[in-house]
C-alpha atoms as an extended CHARMM CRD file, in Angstrom:
* protein
*
       295  EXT
         1         1  MET       CA             47.5930000000        5.4120000000      -12.5840000000  PROA      1               0.0000000000
         2         2  PRO       CA             45.5000000000        5.9100000000      -15.7690000000  PROA      2               0.0000000000
         3         3  THR       CA             44.3440000000        9.4210000000      -16.5510000000  PROA      3               0.0000000000
         4         4  LYS       CA             40.7390000000       10.2560000000      -15.7100000000  PROA      4               0.0000000000
         5         5  ILE       CA             38.4960000000       10.3590000000      -18.7410000000  PROA      5               0.0000000000
         6         6  ILE       CA             35.6380000000       12.8590000000      -18.6900000000  PROA      6               0.0000000000
         7         7  ARG       CA             32.7700000000       12.5480000000      -21.1700000000  PROA      7               0.0000000000
         8         8  LYS       CA             28.9840000000       12.7680000000      -21.2010000000  PROA      8               0.0000000000
         9         9  CYS       CA             26.6940000000       10.0050000000      -19.9100000000  PROA      9               0.0000000000
        10        10  CYS       CA             24.8960000000        8.2040000000      -22.7500000000  PROA      10              0.0000000000
        11        11  ILE       CA             21.6150000000        8.4000000000      -20.7870000000  PROA      11              0.0000000000
        12        12  CYS       CA             21.3240000000       11.7150000000      -18.9670000000  PROA      12              0.0000000000
        13        13  GLY       CA             24.1850000000       13.7420000000      -20.4670000000  PROA      13              0.0000000000
        14        14  LYS       CA             25.9310000000       14.3840000000      -17.1300000000  PROA      14              0.0000000000
        15        15  PRO       CA             29.7070000000       14.0080000000      -16.8920000000  PROA      15              0.0000000000
        16        16  VAL       CA             31.1930000000       10.5100000000      -16.8070000000  PROA      16              0.0000000000
        17        17  ILE       CA             34.2260000000       10.4630000000      -14.5560000000  PROA      17              0.0000000000
        18        18  SER       CA             36.0980000000        7.1960000000      -14.9460000000  PROA      18              0.0000000000
        19        19  HSD       CA             39.5240000000        5.6240000000      -14.9840000000  PROA      19              0.0000000000
        20        20  GLY       CA             38.6700000000        3.4510000000      -17.9910000000  PROA      20              0.0000000000
        21        21  PRO       CA             37.7970000000        4.1360000000      -21.6340000000  PROA      21              0.0000000000
        22        22  SER       CA             34.7020000000        1.8770000000      -21.6490000000  PROA      22              0.0000000000
        23        23  ALA       CA             32.6340000000        3.7140000000      -19.0250000000  PROA      23              0.0000000000
        24        24  LYS       CA             29.4950000000        5.2430000000      -20.4840000000  PROA      24              0.0000000000
        25        25  TYR       CA             27.3420000000        6.1130000000      -17.4360000000  PROA      25              0.0000000000
        26        26  CYS       CA             27.4590000000        8.8730000000      -14.8440000000  PROA      26              0.0000000000
        27        27  PRO       CA             27.4790000000        7.6090000000      -11.2120000000  PROA      27              0.0000000000
        28        28  THR       CA             23.6700000000        7.8310000000      -10.8970000000  PROA      28              0.0000000000
        29        29  CYS       CA             22.9310000000        6.0160000000      -14.1400000000  PROA      29              0.0000000000
        30        30  ALA       CA             25.6460000000        3.4420000000      -13.4070000000  PROA      30              0.0000000000
        31        31  VAL       CA             23.9600000000        2.4260000000      -10.1470000000  PROA      31              0.0000000000
        32        32  PHE       CA             20.5530000000        2.3570000000      -11.8160000000  PROA      32              0.0000000000
        33        33  ALA       CA             21.9510000000        0.2190000000      -14.6470000000  PROA      33              0.0000000000
        34        34  GLN       CA             23.1500000000       -2.2990000000      -12.0400000000  PROA      34              0.0000000000
        35        35  ARG       CA             19.6540000000       -2.4280000000      -10.5880000000  PROA      35              0.0000000000
        36        36  LEU       CA             18.1980000000       -3.1240000000      -14.0250000000  PROA      36              0.0000000000
        37        37  ASP       CA             20.7640000000       -5.8360000000      -14.6840000000  PROA      37              0.0000000000
        38        38  TYR       CA             19.9470000000       -7.5300000000      -11.3960000000  PROA      38              0.0000000000
        39        39  LYS       CA             16.2520000000       -7.7630000000      -12.3050000000  PROA      39              0.0000000000
        40        40  GLN       CA             17.0430000000       -9.5450000000      -15.6010000000  PROA      40              0.0000000000
        41        41  LEU       CA             14.2920000000       -7.7170000000      -17.4690000000  PROA      41              0.0000000000
        42        42  PRO       CA             13.5020000000       -8.2120000000      -21.1640000000  PROA      42              0.0000000000
        43        43  THR       CA             15.7280000000       -6.1400000000      -23.4520000000  PROA      43              0.0000000000
        44        44  GLU       CA             12.7320000000       -4.2200000000      -24.8140000000  PROA      44              0.0000000000
        45        45  THR       CA             11.6410000000       -3.2890000000      -21.2740000000  PROA      45              0.0000000000
        46        46  VAL       CA             15.0950000000       -2.0160000000      -20.3290000000  PROA      46              0.0000000000
        47        47  GLU       CA             15.3150000000        0.0780000000      -23.4840000000  PROA      47              0.0000000000
        48        48  MET       CA             11.8560000000        1.5160000000      -22.7580000000  PROA      48              0.0000000000
        49        49  ILE       CA             13.0080000000        2.5430000000      -19.2710000000  PROA      49              0.0000000000
        50        50  TRP       CA             16.1950000000        4.1570000000      -20.5720000000  PROA      50              0.0000000000
        51        51  ASN       CA             14.2660000000        6.0670000000      -23.2550000000  PROA      51              0.0000000000
        52        52  TYR       CA             11.9860000000        7.4360000000      -20.5490000000  PROA      52              0.0000000000
        53        53  VAL       CA             14.9850000000        8.5680000000      -18.4450000000  PROA      53              0.0000000000
        54        54  ARG       CA             16.5990000000       10.1900000000      -21.5050000000  PROA      54              0.0000000000
        55        55  GLN       CA             13.4340000000       12.1650000000      -22.2060000000  PROA      55              0.0000000000
        56        56  TYR       CA             12.2020000000       13.0720000000      -18.7020000000  PROA      56              0.0000000000
        57        57  GLY       CA             14.9680000000       12.2610000000      -16.2290000000  PROA      57              0.0000000000
        58        58  TYR       CA             14.4550000000       10.4090000000      -12.9650000000  PROA      58              0.0000000000
        59        59  VAL       CA             10.9050000000       11.5820000000      -12.2850000000  PROA      59              0.0000000000
        60        60  CYS       CA              7.7490000000        9.6940000000      -11.3580000000  PROA      60              0.0000000000
        61        61  TYR       CA              5.8400000000        8.3810000000      -14.3680000000  PROA      61              0.0000000000
        62        62  TYR       CA              2.4790000000        8.9450000000      -12.6480000000  PROA      62              0.0000000000
        63        63  THR       CA              2.9670000000       12.3380000000      -10.9710000000  PROA      63              0.0000000000
        64        64  GLY       CA              6.1020000000       13.9920000000      -12.3980000000  PROA      64              0.0000000000
        65        65  MET       CA              7.7060000000       14.1920000000       -8.9380000000  PROA      65              0.0000000000
        66        66  PRO       CA             11.5390000000       14.2050000000       -8.8450000000  PROA      66              0.0000000000
        67        67  LEU       CA             12.7690000000       10.9240000000       -7.3700000000  PROA      67              0.0000000000
        68        68  ASN       CA             15.4500000000       10.2480000000       -4.7860000000  PROA      68              0.0000000000
        69        69  MET       CA             18.2020000000        8.1100000000       -6.3390000000  PROA      69              0.0000000000
        70        70  THR       CA             20.4200000000        7.5070000000       -3.3040000000  PROA      70              0.0000000000
        71        71  ASN       CA             18.4210000000        6.7520000000       -0.1410000000  PROA      71              0.0000000000
        72        72  PRO       CA             16.3300000000        3.5180000000       -0.1130000000  PROA      72              0.0000000000
        73        73  HSD       CA             14.7860000000        4.6300000000        3.1970000000  PROA      73              0.0000000000
        74        74  ASP       CA             13.2040000000        7.6740000000        1.5530000000  PROA      74              0.0000000000
        75        75  PRO       CA              9.4810000000        7.4270000000        0.6450000000  PROA      75              0.0000000000
        76        76  PHE       CA             10.3500000000        9.1790000000       -2.6290000000  PROA      76              0.0000000000
        77        77  TYR       CA             13.1280000000        6.7550000000       -3.5380000000  PROA      77              0.0000000000
        78        78  CYS       CA             13.0720000000        5.7050000000       -7.1940000000  PROA      78              0.0000000000
        79        79  VAL       CA             11.6150000000        2.2110000000       -7.7150000000  PROA      79              0.0000000000
        80        80  LEU       CA             10.2370000000        0.3150000000      -10.7000000000  PROA      80              0.0000000000
        81        81  ASP       CA              6.5090000000       -0.3440000000      -10.8470000000  PROA      81              0.0000000000
        82        82  HSD       CA              4.6610000000       -2.8190000000      -13.0660000000  PROA      82              0.0000000000
        83        83  TRP       CA              2.3100000000       -0.7000000000      -15.1500000000  PROA      83              0.0000000000
        84        84  ASN       CA              0.0400000000       -3.7420000000      -15.2450000000  PROA      84              0.0000000000
        85        85  PRO       CA              0.5790000000       -5.8920000000      -12.1260000000  PROA      85              0.0000000000
        86        86  HSD       CA              2.9780000000       -8.8350000000      -12.5940000000  PROA      86              0.0000000000
        87        87  ASP       CA              3.6680000000       -7.9290000000      -16.2570000000  PROA      87              0.0000000000
        88        88  ASN       CA              7.3840000000       -7.3560000000      -16.9100000000  PROA      88              0.0000000000
        89        89  ARG       CA              6.7970000000       -6.0040000000      -20.4000000000  PROA      89              0.0000000000
        90        90  LYS       CA              6.2620000000       -2.4620000000      -19.1410000000  PROA      90              0.0000000000
        91        91  LEU       CA              7.8550000000       -1.0880000000      -16.0060000000  PROA      91              0.0000000000
        92        92  VAL       CA              7.7860000000        2.5820000000      -15.0640000000  PROA      92              0.0000000000
        93        93  LEU       CA              9.6390000000        4.7960000000      -12.6170000000  PROA      93              0.0000000000
        94        94  THR       CA              7.8110000000        5.9270000000       -9.4990000000  PROA      94              0.0000000000
        95        95  SER       CA              8.3950000000        6.5950000000       -5.8010000000  PROA      95              0.0000000000
        96        96  SER       CA              8.3090000000        3.8510000000       -3.1790000000  PROA      96              0.0000000000
        97        97  LEU       CA              5.3540000000        5.7020000000       -1.6130000000  PROA      97              0.0000000000
        98        98  LEU       CA              3.2690000000        5.6330000000       -4.7710000000  PROA      98              0.0000000000
        99        99  ASN       CA              4.4080000000        2.0880000000       -5.5550000000  PROA      99              0.0000000000
       100       100  ASP       CA              2.9620000000        0.9950000000       -2.1970000000  PROA      100             0.0000000000
       101       101  MET       CA             -0.2490000000        2.9100000000       -2.8500000000  PROA      101             0.0000000000
       102       102  LYS       CA             -0.7210000000        1.5110000000       -6.3290000000  PROA      102             0.0000000000
       103       103  THR       CA             -0.2530000000       -2.0650000000       -5.0020000000  PROA      103             0.0000000000
       104       104  ASP       CA             -1.9750000000       -4.5910000000       -7.3860000000  PROA      104             0.0000000000
       105       105  LEU       CA             -3.8780000000       -1.9460000000       -9.3660000000  PROA      105             0.0000000000
       106       106  THR       CA             -3.6350000000       -0.9880000000      -13.0110000000  PROA      106             0.0000000000
       107       107  GLU       CA             -3.0190000000        2.6880000000      -13.7160000000  PROA      107             0.0000000000
       108       108  ALA       CA             -6.7070000000        3.2440000000      -14.5500000000  PROA      108             0.0000000000
       109       109  GLU       CA             -7.8220000000        1.4560000000      -11.3700000000  PROA      109             0.0000000000
       110       110  PHE       CA             -5.3490000000        3.4440000000       -9.2810000000  PROA      110             0.0000000000
       111       111  TRP       CA             -6.6330000000        6.7900000000      -10.4820000000  PROA      111             0.0000000000
       112       112  TYR       CA            -10.2290000000        5.5830000000      -10.0820000000  PROA      112             0.0000000000
       113       113  ILE       CA             -9.5950000000        4.7040000000       -6.4210000000  PROA      113             0.0000000000
       114       114  ILE       CA             -7.7600000000        8.0100000000       -5.8420000000  PROA      114             0.0000000000
       115       115  ARG       CA            -10.7200000000        9.9640000000       -7.2470000000  PROA      115             0.0000000000
       116       116  GLN       CA            -13.2060000000        7.9540000000       -5.1900000000  PROA      116             0.0000000000
       117       117  LEU       CA            -11.2680000000        8.5900000000       -1.9900000000  PROA      117             0.0000000000
       118       118  ALA       CA            -10.7410000000       12.2820000000       -2.7770000000  PROA      118             0.0000000000
       119       119  ASN       CA            -14.4370000000       12.7990000000       -3.5470000000  PROA      119             0.0000000000
       120       120  PHE       CA            -15.3950000000       11.0280000000       -0.3310000000  PROA      120             0.0000000000
       121       121  LYS       CA            -13.0440000000       13.2090000000        1.7060000000  PROA      121             0.0000000000
       122       122  ARG       CA            -13.9830000000       16.4920000000        0.0560000000  PROA      122             0.0000000000
       123       123  HSD       CA            -17.6340000000       16.0520000000       -0.8200000000  PROA      123             0.0000000000
       124       124  HSD       CA            -18.6910000000       13.1220000000        1.4000000000  PROA      124             0.0000000000
       125       125  THR       CA            -19.8550000000       11.1770000000       -1.6370000000  PROA      125             0.0000000000
       126       126  MET       CA            -20.2490000000        7.4140000000       -1.3350000000  PROA      126             0.0000000000
       127       127  PHE       CA            -17.1580000000        5.3900000000       -2.1340000000  PROA      127             0.0000000000
       128       128  ARG       CA            -18.0450000000        3.0920000000       -5.0470000000  PROA      128             0.0000000000
       129       129  LYS       CA            -16.3160000000       -0.2710000000       -5.2490000000  PROA      129             0.0000000000
       130       130  LYS       CA            -15.0020000000       -1.5810000000       -8.5330000000  PROA      130             0.0000000000
       131       131  LYS       CA            -13.8830000000       -5.0240000000       -9.6620000000  PROA      131             0.0000000000
       132       132  LEU       CA            -10.0910000000       -5.1450000000       -9.7460000000  PROA      132             0.0000000000
       133       133  LEU       CA             -8.5210000000       -7.1490000000      -12.5620000000  PROA      133             0.0000000000
       134       134  TYR       CA             -5.2060000000       -8.1520000000      -10.9980000000  PROA      134             0.0000000000
       135       135  TRP       CA             -5.7450000000       -8.1010000000       -7.2340000000  PROA      135             0.0000000000
       136       136  ASP       CA             -3.5490000000      -10.8880000000       -5.9140000000  PROA      136             0.0000000000
       137       137  ARG       CA             -3.1900000000      -10.1630000000       -2.2010000000  PROA      137             0.0000000000
       138       138  ASP       CA             -4.3770000000      -12.8830000000        0.1370000000  PROA      138             0.0000000000
       139       139  TYR       CA             -4.9930000000      -11.6140000000        3.6370000000  PROA      139             0.0000000000
       140       140  GLU       CA             -4.9430000000      -15.1210000000        5.0340000000  PROA      140             0.0000000000
       141       141  ARG       CA             -7.8110000000      -15.6410000000        7.3730000000  PROA      141             0.0000000000
       142       142  LEU       CA             -6.9450000000      -15.0390000000       10.9570000000  PROA      142             0.0000000000
       143       143  TYR       CA             -6.1290000000      -18.6250000000       11.8750000000  PROA      143             0.0000000000
       144       144  ILE       CA             -6.2220000000      -17.8880000000       15.5810000000  PROA      144             0.0000000000
       145       145  ASP       CA             -7.5800000000      -20.3330000000       18.1100000000  PROA      145             0.0000000000
       146       146  GLU       CA            -10.8420000000      -18.6430000000       19.0500000000  PROA      146             0.0000000000
       147       147  SER       CA            -12.2470000000      -21.7060000000       20.8580000000  PROA      147             0.0000000000
       148       148  PRO       CA            -11.8720000000      -20.1450000000       24.3430000000  PROA      148             0.0000000000
       149       149  LEU       CA            -14.1560000000      -17.3490000000       23.1180000000  PROA      149             0.0000000000
       150       150  LEU       CA            -16.6600000000      -19.6060000000       21.3330000000  PROA      150             0.0000000000
       151       151  GLY       CA            -17.4580000000      -22.6750000000       23.3460000000  PROA      151             0.0000000000
       152       152  GLY       CA            -18.9910000000      -25.6450000000       21.4930000000  PROA      152             0.0000000000
       153       153  THR       CA            -21.0380000000      -26.1130000000       18.3320000000  PROA      153             0.0000000000
       154       154  LYS       CA            -24.6680000000      -26.4300000000       19.4030000000  PROA      154             0.0000000000
       155       155  ILE       CA            -27.1590000000      -23.9870000000       17.8950000000  PROA      155             0.0000000000
       156       156  CYS       CA            -28.5860000000      -21.4420000000       20.3210000000  PROA      156             0.0000000000
       157       157  SER       CA            -30.5590000000      -18.2410000000       20.2200000000  PROA      157             0.0000000000
       158       158  ARG       CA            -28.1320000000      -15.8160000000       21.8400000000  PROA      158             0.0000000000
       159       159  ILE       CA            -26.9930000000      -12.6510000000       20.1010000000  PROA      159             0.0000000000
       160       160  CYS       CA            -23.3570000000      -11.6040000000       19.5980000000  PROA      160             0.0000000000
       161       161  SER       CA            -22.5420000000       -8.7310000000       21.9500000000  PROA      161             0.0000000000
       162       162  VAL       CA            -20.3300000000       -7.1010000000       19.2930000000  PROA      162             0.0000000000
       163       163  CYS       CA            -22.1170000000       -7.2690000000       15.9130000000  PROA      163             0.0000000000
       164       164  GLY       CA            -25.6150000000       -8.3060000000       17.0200000000  PROA      164             0.0000000000
       165       165  LYS       CA            -25.7990000000      -11.4440000000       14.8610000000  PROA      165             0.0000000000
       166       166  ARG       CA            -27.1000000000      -14.7940000000       16.0990000000  PROA      166             0.0000000000
       167       167  ILE       CA            -24.5700000000      -17.0750000000       17.8120000000  PROA      167             0.0000000000
       168       168  LEU       CA            -24.6080000000      -20.5850000000       16.3570000000  PROA      168             0.0000000000
       169       169  HSD       CA            -22.4010000000      -22.3630000000       18.9050000000  PROA      169             0.0000000000
       170       170  SER       CA            -23.1910000000      -22.7700000000       22.5600000000  PROA      170             0.0000000000
       171       171  ALA       CA            -21.9200000000      -25.8320000000       24.4190000000  PROA      171             0.0000000000
       172       172  ASN       CA            -20.3820000000      -23.3220000000       26.8100000000  PROA      172             0.0000000000
       173       173  PRO       CA            -21.5070000000      -19.7790000000       27.5910000000  PROA      173             0.0000000000
       174       174  THR       CA            -20.2300000000      -17.3790000000       24.9200000000  PROA      174             0.0000000000
       175       175  LYS       CA            -21.0780000000      -13.8690000000       23.8240000000  PROA      175             0.0000000000
       176       176  TYR       CA            -19.3280000000      -13.6880000000       20.4340000000  PROA      176             0.0000000000
       177       177  CYS       CA            -20.1620000000      -14.9820000000       16.9720000000  PROA      177             0.0000000000
       178       178  ARG       CA            -17.3800000000      -16.7280000000       15.0210000000  PROA      178             0.0000000000
       179       179  ILE       CA            -16.4390000000      -13.6330000000       13.0130000000  PROA      179             0.0000000000
       180       180  CYS       CA            -16.1500000000      -11.3360000000       16.0100000000  PROA      180             0.0000000000
       181       181  ALA       CA            -14.3650000000      -14.0200000000       18.0410000000  PROA      181             0.0000000000
       182       182  ARG       CA            -11.8180000000      -14.3770000000       15.2320000000  PROA      182             0.0000000000
       183       183  TYR       CA            -10.9710000000      -10.6590000000       15.1980000000  PROA      183             0.0000000000
       184       184  ILE       CA            -10.8810000000      -10.4200000000       18.9880000000  PROA      184             0.0000000000
       185       185  ALA       CA             -8.5870000000      -13.4680000000       19.1910000000  PROA      185             0.0000000000
       186       186  HSD       CA             -6.3740000000      -11.9080000000       16.5170000000  PROA      186             0.0000000000
       187       187  MET       CA             -6.0450000000       -8.6790000000       18.5040000000  PROA      187             0.0000000000
       188       188  GLN       CA             -5.3150000000      -10.6320000000       21.6760000000  PROA      188             0.0000000000
       189       189  SER       CA             -2.5980000000      -12.5970000000       19.8860000000  PROA      189             0.0000000000
       190       190  LEU       CA             -0.9950000000       -9.2840000000       18.8850000000  PROA      190             0.0000000000
       191       191  GLN       CA             -1.1960000000       -8.1490000000       22.5110000000  PROA      191             0.0000000000
       192       192  VAL       CA             -3.3990000000       -5.1990000000       21.6470000000  PROA      192             0.0000000000
       193       193  PRO       CA             -4.3950000000       -3.3170000000       24.8180000000  PROA      193             0.0000000000
       194       194  SER       CA             -7.7730000000       -4.3980000000       26.1910000000  PROA      194             0.0000000000
       195       195  LYS       CA             -8.9750000000       -0.7820000000       26.0350000000  PROA      195             0.0000000000
       196       196  THR       CA             -8.2870000000       -0.7220000000       22.2840000000  PROA      196             0.0000000000
       197       197  ILE       CA            -10.1010000000       -4.0470000000       21.7840000000  PROA      197             0.0000000000
       198       198  LYS       CA            -13.1330000000       -2.6150000000       23.5620000000  PROA      198             0.0000000000
       199       199  GLU       CA            -13.0280000000        0.5060000000       21.3910000000  PROA      199             0.0000000000
       200       200  VAL       CA            -12.8420000000       -1.5690000000       18.1760000000  PROA      200             0.0000000000
       201       201  CYS       CA            -15.7220000000       -3.7670000000       19.3590000000  PROA      201             0.0000000000
       202       202  ALA       CA            -17.7620000000       -0.6950000000       20.2960000000  PROA      202             0.0000000000
       203       203  GLY       CA            -17.2540000000        0.7270000000       16.7940000000  PROA      203             0.0000000000
       204       204  ILE       CA            -18.3650000000       -2.5480000000       15.1760000000  PROA      204             0.0000000000
       205       205  HSD       CA            -21.3600000000       -2.7140000000       17.5210000000  PROA      205             0.0000000000
       206       206  LYS       CA            -22.3740000000        0.8030000000       16.4740000000  PROA      206             0.0000000000
       207       207  ASN       CA            -21.5940000000        0.7470000000       12.7380000000  PROA      207             0.0000000000
       208       208  GLY       CA            -21.2090000000       -2.9130000000       11.7970000000  PROA      208             0.0000000000
       209       209  TYR       CA            -18.2220000000       -4.1140000000        9.7860000000  PROA      209             0.0000000000
       210       210  ARG       CA            -17.6960000000       -0.8320000000        7.9630000000  PROA      210             0.0000000000
       211       211  CYS       CA            -14.4640000000        0.8840000000        7.0060000000  PROA      211             0.0000000000
       212       212  GLY       CA            -13.4570000000        3.4030000000        9.6610000000  PROA      212             0.0000000000
       213       213  TYR       CA            -12.1290000000        5.7690000000        6.9780000000  PROA      213             0.0000000000
       214       214  THR       CA            -14.7540000000        5.5800000000        4.2110000000  PROA      214             0.0000000000
       215       215  GLY       CA            -17.8350000000        3.8450000000        5.6380000000  PROA      215             0.0000000000
       216       216  VAL       CA            -17.6620000000        1.0680000000        3.0050000000  PROA      216             0.0000000000
       217       217  TRP       CA            -19.1520000000       -2.2910000000        4.0090000000  PROA      217             0.0000000000
       218       218  LEU       CA            -16.3500000000       -4.8250000000        4.5110000000  PROA      218             0.0000000000
       219       219  ASP       CA            -16.0300000000       -8.4490000000        3.4500000000  PROA      219             0.0000000000
       220       220  VAL       CA            -15.3960000000      -10.6360000000        6.5160000000  PROA      220             0.0000000000
       221       221  ASN       CA            -15.2680000000      -14.0010000000        4.6990000000  PROA      221             0.0000000000
       222       222  ASN       CA            -13.1390000000      -13.8360000000        1.5470000000  PROA      222             0.0000000000
       223       223  SER       CA             -9.5150000000      -13.1010000000        2.5090000000  PROA      223             0.0000000000
       224       224  ARG       CA             -8.6060000000      -12.6510000000       -1.1880000000  PROA      224             0.0000000000
       225       225  SER       CA            -11.0400000000       -9.7920000000       -1.6670000000  PROA      225             0.0000000000
       226       226  PRO       CA             -9.6650000000       -6.2210000000       -1.8520000000  PROA      226             0.0000000000
       227       227  TRP       CA            -12.6070000000       -5.3110000000        0.4090000000  PROA      227             0.0000000000
       228       228  TYR       CA            -11.6710000000       -7.8770000000        3.0900000000  PROA      228             0.0000000000
       229       229  CYS       CA            -11.8300000000       -6.5050000000        6.6370000000  PROA      229             0.0000000000
       230       230  VAL       CA             -8.4300000000       -5.8840000000        8.2220000000  PROA      230             0.0000000000
       231       231  LEU       CA             -7.3720000000       -3.7950000000       11.2100000000  PROA      231             0.0000000000
       232       232  ASP       CA             -5.2340000000       -0.7640000000       10.4230000000  PROA      232             0.0000000000
       233       233  HSD       CA             -3.0310000000        1.3070000000       12.7430000000  PROA      233             0.0000000000
       234       234  ARG       CA             -4.2020000000        4.9080000000       12.5740000000  PROA      234             0.0000000000
       235       235  VAL       CA             -0.6440000000        5.8180000000       13.5540000000  PROA      235             0.0000000000
       236       236  PRO       CA              1.8960000000        3.3080000000       12.1670000000  PROA      236             0.0000000000
       237       237  GLY       CA              3.2560000000        1.0170000000       14.8650000000  PROA      237             0.0000000000
       238       238  ASP       CA              0.8090000000        2.2420000000       17.5180000000  PROA      238             0.0000000000
       239       239  SER       CA             -1.4360000000       -0.6590000000       18.5960000000  PROA      239             0.0000000000
       240       240  SER       CA             -3.5030000000        1.5970000000       20.8330000000  PROA      240             0.0000000000
       241       241  LYS       CA             -5.3150000000        3.0470000000       17.8100000000  PROA      241             0.0000000000
       242       242  LEU       CA             -6.8190000000        0.4400000000       15.4720000000  PROA      242             0.0000000000
       243       243  VAL       CA             -9.6090000000        0.8730000000       12.9550000000  PROA      243             0.0000000000
       244       244  PRO       CA            -11.3540000000       -1.6330000000       10.6230000000  PROA      244             0.0000000000
       245       245  THR       CA            -10.7320000000       -0.9580000000        6.9450000000  PROA      245             0.0000000000
       246       246  PHE       CA            -10.5050000000       -2.8860000000        3.6760000000  PROA      246             0.0000000000
       247       247  ALA       CA             -7.3470000000       -4.6470000000        2.5140000000  PROA      247             0.0000000000
       248       248  LEU       CA             -6.8180000000       -2.3250000000       -0.4620000000  PROA      248             0.0000000000
       249       249  LEU       CA             -6.9250000000        0.8370000000        1.6420000000  PROA      249             0.0000000000
       250       250  ASN       CA             -4.6770000000       -0.7730000000        4.2420000000  PROA      250             0.0000000000
       251       251  GLU       CA             -2.1080000000       -1.4150000000        1.4840000000  PROA      251             0.0000000000
       252       252  MET       CA             -2.4620000000        2.1240000000        0.1460000000  PROA      252             0.0000000000
       253       253  LYS       CA             -2.1160000000        3.7390000000        3.5500000000  PROA      253             0.0000000000
       254       254  SER       CA              1.1740000000        1.9070000000        4.0420000000  PROA      254             0.0000000000
       255       255  ASP       CA              3.3020000000        3.6420000000        6.7110000000  PROA      255             0.0000000000
       256       256  LEU       CA              1.2920000000        6.8670000000        6.6530000000  PROA      256             0.0000000000
       257       257  THR       CA             -0.6690000000        8.4130000000        9.4680000000  PROA      257             0.0000000000
       258       258  GLU       CA             -4.3290000000        9.0760000000        8.7210000000  PROA      258             0.0000000000
       259       259  LYS       CA             -3.6000000000       12.7780000000        8.1610000000  PROA      259             0.0000000000
       260       260  GLU       CA             -0.6660000000       12.0460000000        5.8220000000  PROA      260             0.0000000000
       261       261  PHE       CA             -2.7150000000        9.4980000000        3.8980000000  PROA      261             0.0000000000
       262       262  TRP       CA             -5.5000000000       11.9530000000        3.1140000000  PROA      262             0.0000000000
       263       263  TYR       CA             -2.9500000000       14.6780000000        2.2920000000  PROA      263             0.0000000000
       264       264  TYR       CA             -1.3640000000       12.5680000000       -0.4520000000  PROA      264             0.0000000000
       265       265  ILE       CA             -4.6960000000       11.2680000000       -1.7290000000  PROA      265             0.0000000000
       266       266  LEU       CA             -5.8200000000       14.8650000000       -2.3030000000  PROA      266             0.0000000000
       267       267  GLN       CA             -2.4270000000       15.8610000000       -3.7370000000  PROA      267             0.0000000000
       268       268  PHE       CA             -2.5390000000       13.0290000000       -6.2870000000  PROA      268             0.0000000000
       269       269  ALA       CA             -6.1690000000       13.7890000000       -7.1500000000  PROA      269             0.0000000000
       270       270  ASP       CA             -5.3260000000       17.4570000000       -7.7760000000  PROA      270             0.0000000000
       271       271  TYR       CA             -2.4010000000       16.4510000000       -9.9720000000  PROA      271             0.0000000000
       272       272  LYS       CA             -4.5940000000       14.2090000000      -12.0980000000  PROA      272             0.0000000000
       273       273  GLU       CA             -7.6080000000       16.4970000000      -12.3180000000  PROA      273             0.0000000000
       274       274  LYS       CA             -6.0060000000       19.9590000000      -12.2800000000  PROA      274             0.0000000000
       275       275  ASN       CA             -2.4080000000       19.1740000000      -13.2970000000  PROA      275             0.0000000000
       276       276  GLU       CA             -1.1950000000       20.7690000000      -10.0700000000  PROA      276             0.0000000000
       277       277  LYS       CA              2.3090000000       19.9350000000       -8.8780000000  PROA      277             0.0000000000
       278       278  VAL       CA              2.4790000000       17.3440000000       -6.0890000000  PROA      278             0.0000000000
       279       279  ARG       CA              3.9460000000       19.0010000000       -3.0100000000  PROA      279             0.0000000000
       280       280  LYS       CA              5.9940000000       16.6650000000       -0.8810000000  PROA      280             0.0000000000
       281       281  LYS       CA              5.4220000000       16.5500000000        2.8420000000  PROA      281             0.0000000000
       282       282  LYS       CA              7.6030000000       14.9230000000        5.4800000000  PROA      282             0.0000000000
       283       283  ILE       CA              6.3450000000       11.4760000000        6.4640000000  PROA      283             0.0000000000
       284       284  THR       CA              6.8360000000       10.8660000000       10.1640000000  PROA      284             0.0000000000
       285       285  HSD       CA              6.6910000000        7.0660000000       10.4840000000  PROA      285             0.0000000000
       286       286  TRP       CA              8.1340000000        5.6710000000        7.2500000000  PROA      286             0.0000000000
       287       287  PHE       CA              9.5920000000        2.2210000000        8.0060000000  PROA      287             0.0000000000
       288       288  ARG       CA              9.9840000000        0.8560000000        4.4570000000  PROA      288             0.0000000000
       289       289  LEU       CA             13.3950000000        0.0150000000        3.0520000000  PROA      289             0.0000000000
       290       290  TYR       CA             13.8090000000       -0.8090000000       -0.6260000000  PROA      290             0.0000000000
       291       291  PRO       CA             17.1670000000       -2.5830000000       -0.9830000000  PROA      291             0.0000000000
       292       292  VAL       CA             18.4810000000       -2.8680000000       -4.5410000000  PROA      292             0.0000000000
       293       293  GLU       CA             17.5430000000       -6.5260000000       -4.8800000000  PROA      293             0.0000000000
       294       294  ASP       CA             13.8940000000       -5.8580000000       -4.0010000000  PROA      294             0.0000000000
       295       295  VAL       CA             13.0560000000       -2.9980000000       -6.3640000000  PROA      295             0.0000000000
């Protein structure tokens, strides 16, 4: 059996323990190198990533948090994020949690949204929308058969019992407009408890189609809008607690509870504004898995 050869890793400087003379990576960097090879990135991009690791180590580009290099189930697992969405020329290291939160945002847009949310939570200031350059999520309209809730197509003068708008279809008795019928049918198709459906409808009746977290008015027509109305689980996986919110916030909240979501929003805001260290907190319902081929 060949003698073990011990030398320093060409990336991080840790020991290379190998049975061959050509090995140049430590175990951590070797696995990461395989991940980079799988993605078939441009040579310049790969060299940029390695230079970052040489200088800073495996830490988050956006927050400086140390990253987990071994467990793809961990919310702080090291993944590659497109600095500008869909642009392979610059990829940066971050955690799977922050990668989910950044979604289709540029770095500037991400920090803008974080500040807006933090100011809303702390100072109750109005959340100000902003045009997003690369938003590419399409929350396909809820193509659910709402006909049992709607009736026919004749114009009438009744008022929707949920949102209060005029109902424009009335061959058969109905109490919902098309928009409200669509969301109710969607919840029924997901087998949401009837009590929860009533609570969601009561909230819309009281506040209109506003975000349950920020009070922002929601878009109920354009499924490609980051402000499109979707229903979010306050507690991941729990269909008994749903709240209307906009598609962007739903993506950012990911597998976080409401309390965890606001904790990390404020942590990230403090890092950016005060340069305070991000303190990790256990996430109770994290279901995401980043296998090697998907990062």
